[in-house]
C-alpha positions as CSV (number, residue, x, y, z in Angstrom):
1,M,27.3,36.8,-60.2
2,L,27.2,37.5,-64.0
3,E,25.2,35.2,-66.4
4,G,25.4,34.6,-69.8
5,G,24.9,31.9,-72.7
6,C,24.4,31.2,-76.6
7,H,22.1,32.8,-79.1
8,C,19.6,29.8,-79.1
9,G,19.6,29.4,-75.2
10,A,20.6,25.7,-75.1
11,V,23.9,26.5,-73.2
12,R,23.8,28.9,-70.1
13,Y,26.4,29.2,-67.6
14,Q,27.1,31.8,-64.7
15,V,30.8,33.3,-63.7
16,S,32.0,34.8,-60.3
17,G,35.1,36.6,-59.6
18,T,37.1,39.1,-60.9
19,P,38.5,38.8,-64.5
20,A,42.1,38.5,-64.9
21,H,41.7,40.6,-68.0
22,N,39.1,41.7,-70.4
23,A,40.7,42.5,-73.8
24,L,39.7,42.9,-77.6
25,C,41.6,40.2,-79.5
26,H,42.6,40.6,-83.2
27,C,44.1,37.3,-83.9
28,T,43.1,35.5,-87.0
29,D,42.3,32.5,-85.2
30,C,39.6,34.5,-83.0
31,R,38.2,36.3,-86.0
32,R,37.9,33.3,-88.4
33,S,36.3,31.3,-85.3
34,A,33.7,34.1,-84.7
35,G,33.2,35.5,-88.5
36,A,33.7,39.0,-86.6
37,P,36.5,41.6,-86.9
38,L,37.6,41.1,-83.2
39,V,36.6,38.7,-80.5
40,G,36.0,40.3,-76.6
41,W,37.5,38.3,-74.0
42,A,37.2,38.0,-70.3
43,L,39.6,35.4,-68.5
44,F,38.3,34.0,-65.2
45,A,39.5,31.2,-62.9
46,A,37.9,27.7,-64.4
47,D,36.5,27.3,-61.1
48,D,34.7,30.3,-61.3
49,I,32.3,29.4,-64.0
50,T,29.4,26.9,-63.7
51,V,27.5,25.9,-66.9
52,R,24.1,25.5,-65.9
53,R,22.3,24.0,-68.9
54,G,23.4,22.2,-71.9
55,E,27.0,21.3,-72.6
56,P,29.3,22.8,-75.0
57,R,31.3,21.1,-77.8
58,I,35.1,21.4,-77.7
59,Y,36.9,22.3,-80.9
60,A,40.6,21.9,-81.0
61,S,41.5,25.3,-83.0
62,S,45.3,24.6,-82.2
63,E,47.7,22.5,-80.6
64,N,46.9,23.7,-77.0
65,G,43.9,25.9,-77.8
66,R,40.3,24.6,-77.3
67,R,37.2,26.5,-78.4
68,H,33.9,25.6,-76.7
69,F,30.7,26.5,-78.7
70,C,27.4,25.7,-78.7
71,P,26.2,22.5,-80.4
72,A,22.8,23.7,-81.6
73,C,23.5,27.4,-82.9
74,G,27.1,27.4,-82.8
75,T,28.1,30.7,-80.7
76,G,31.5,30.6,-79.4
77,L,31.5,30.9,-75.5
78,F,34.8,29.6,-73.8
79,Y,38.7,29.3,-74.9
80,T,40.9,27.3,-72.6
81,N,44.9,26.7,-73.4
82,E,46.3,24.9,-70.3
83,T,49.8,25.9,-71.5
84,I,49.3,29.7,-71.7
85,F,46.2,29.8,-69.1
86,P,46.5,26.9,-66.8
87,G,43.4,26.5,-64.7
88,M,41.5,29.4,-66.3
89,I,39.0,29.8,-68.9
90,D,38.4,32.9,-71.4
91,I,34.6,33.9,-71.9
92,Q,33.5,35.7,-75.1
93,S,32.2,38.5,-73.3
94,A,29.5,39.6,-75.7
95,T,27.9,36.2,-74.6
96,L,27.1,37.9,-71.2
97,D,23.6,38.8,-70.7
98,D,25.2,41.9,-69.8
99,P,28.6,42.9,-71.2
100,D,28.7,46.2,-69.8
101,A,28.7,44.4,-66.2
102,L,32.5,43.8,-66.8
103,G,33.2,47.5,-67.7
104,P,35.3,48.4,-70.4
105,P,38.0,46.5,-72.0
106,S,41.4,47.3,-70.6
107,A,43.3,46.4,-73.8
108,Q,43.5,45.6,-77.4
109,I,45.5,42.3,-78.0
110,Q,47.4,40.8,-80.7
111,V,47.1,43.9,-83.1
112,A,49.9,42.6,-85.2
113,E,47.1,40.5,-87.0
114,R,44.2,43.2,-86.9
115,I,42.5,44.0,-90.0
116,G,43.7,47.4,-91.3
117,W,40.6,49.1,-91.7
118,M,39.7,48.3,-87.8
119,A,42.6,50.7,-86.6
120,D,40.1,53.7,-87.5
121,A,36.9,51.9,-86.8
122,H,36.0,54.6,-84.4
123,A,36.1,57.2,-87.0
124,L,33.1,55.6,-88.6
125,P,29.7,57.5,-88.7
126,A,27.4,55.7,-86.0
127,F,23.7,54.9,-86.2
128,E,21.3,53.9,-83.3
129,R,19.7,51.2,-85.6
130,Y,20.4,50.1,-89.4
131,P,20.0,53.2,-91.3
132,E,18.6,54.1,-94.8
133,F,21.6,54.3,-97.5
């Protein structure tokens, strides 16, 4: 059983089972929704997820896509699309209390829309904490 939630704690969820995929998405829709260069997703059967506290608000981000987010702090939590993933729900993997429990993502998707500099992001200098520039 994995647990997760939004930034402010108003929405909390639990998930069991094994994800159908664990991927990093580079599509423009995900990037703009999250305000981030990519978004991690883990796809589970909808029956494997239980919202334990709060109620996410739902935004129709495309004809069939629905983004679920915390109405208090705005954290994106879930994505559903009954046309592409019937009976499934994608969890933004970084909202899990322990994202490492899923293991590493197995793929990068929608790289046709990836920000150009993200292709070499792994080569940037890395710092344990905010560096002094």
